[in-house]
N, C-alpha and C positions, 0 to 999 in steps of 0.2 A: 309562139314563144312558150316554152315549158316553164313550170314553176319548180320549186325545190324537189318536188316528188316526181317530176317528169310529166305532170299533167299539163295540158295546154291552158294558157291564160287567155281569157277573152279580152277584146279591146276595151270593154267596159271596165274590167278589172284593172287594166293598165291605166285607164283614165282616172279611176278612183284613187289608185295609188299615187299617181302623178299629182292629182289635186291635193291629196293629203300631204305630200312632200312639199308642194309649193306653199301650202298653208303653214306648215312648220317653219319653213324658211322665212316667210313673212313675219312670223312671230319672233323668231330669233333676231331678225333685222330690226324690228321695232324695239325689242329689249335692248339691243346693242346701242341704238340711237338714244334711247332714254338714258342709258348708263353714261354715254358720251356727253349728253347735255348736262348731266349733273357733275361730271368729273372736273376737278380743279387741277391745274397744272402748276408745277413749281416754276420759278424763273428759268431754271435750266431746261425743263421740258418745253416751256413756251418758246425759249430761244431756239431750241432744236427745230421746232415746228416752223418758226419764222425765218430760220436761216441766219439767226443773230446769236451773239454770245449771251451767256448768262449774265455777265456784267452789264451789257447793253440793256437787257430787260430790267434788271434790278435798278439801274440808274434811271430808266424811263419811269418806273413805278415811283421811285423816291421823288422825282421831279414832277410827278402827276401828269406826265405826257401820254400815258396809256391807261385805259380802264383796268381795274383790278379789284379784288375783294380780299378781306382778311379772313383767314381760318385760324382763330385764336390770335396769335401775334404774327403769324406768317402770311406774307402776301401771296396770293394765288391768282391765276388767270383762268377764266372759263373759256370754253370753245367760242362763245359769243364775244368775249373780250378779244380773243386772238383774231377772229374774223373782222372785228372793228379795226384793229391795227392794220390788217391787210387792206381794208377798204380806205383807210386814211391815206395810205401811200399810193392809191390808184391814180394814174395819170392817163387821161383820155386824149387822143389826138384832136387837134382843132378841127372844127367843121369847115368844110370848103363849100363855097358857093353862095 
């Protein structure tokens, strides 16, 4: 396989470039996950993720049926809060036998 100048690239060069690219991707993924863990969602955004309306989320927050946090005076939900709501609704089939 030639490089930009038409010179052949060795397998070692390809492996080094691939390893560097994989390392960069892993760093980007880790940064994205850290950012997502810190992100707070508005009731509308949380509703979109849960497949519910903004009103449903707002009412659930007011009734303290779902976990949330305040940022200033505004209620927000973290990814962990949204996962908790998903898990609350989980129904497992009965065990047989």
